[in-house]
N, C-alpha and C positions, 0 to 999 in steps of 0.2 A: 205800792206801785213803785217802779223804778224804771222809768222809760224817758221818752222825750218830754222834758220838763214843761215846755211851753204848751203841750197838749194835755196836761193833766186834767184841766177843766172839761175838755171834750171827753176824755176817758171816763170820768166819774159820771157825767151826764148820760153816757151810753150804758153804763152798768147799773145806774140807780134803780131802774124799774125791776131789776132782778135781785136787789139786795133785800134781805129780810131785816126786820127790826132787830137791833142789837148787832148787826154786821159790823165788823171792824175793818177799817181801811187804814193801812200804814203807808205813808208816802215818804220815800227816802229823799235826802238832800234838801230838806226844807229850810236849812239855814244857809248853806253854801250857795244854793241856787234860788233863793227866795225871790229875787227879782224876776227870774224867768217863770216862776210859779205863782206870781202875785195874784192873778185872777183866781186861780184854784184855791190858794190859801185864804183869800178873802171870802170866797164862796163857802168853804167848810167852816170857817170861824164865825160867819155872820148868819148862816142858814139855820133856821130853827129845827131843821130835820136832823142836825148833827150836833154832837158834843165833841169838840176837838181840843186837843192840847199838844203843845210842842215839847218834845223830849230833846234836850240839848246833848245828845249822844252822837259821837262821831260827826257826821255832816248834818245832823238834825233829822228827827223823825216826827212827822205830823201824824198823830193818831186821832182818827175820827171814828166815833161810834154813831151808827144810824139810830135815831130815837123813834122814828115812825116809819 
């Protein structure tokens, strides 16, 4: 994802029903705009449905893999 950062949580909730197990979601700017994305970042990091990790490349990439 690379869109309106404050709506990332809304976006993932809209697409979740369509994601297969092991789907990969890459969210751009997870370091530089972390404050605007805080609800989304907390969601993917604390949700048992996802394994998420931050790659400190460029502006930050949050990589999340759907587990179920």
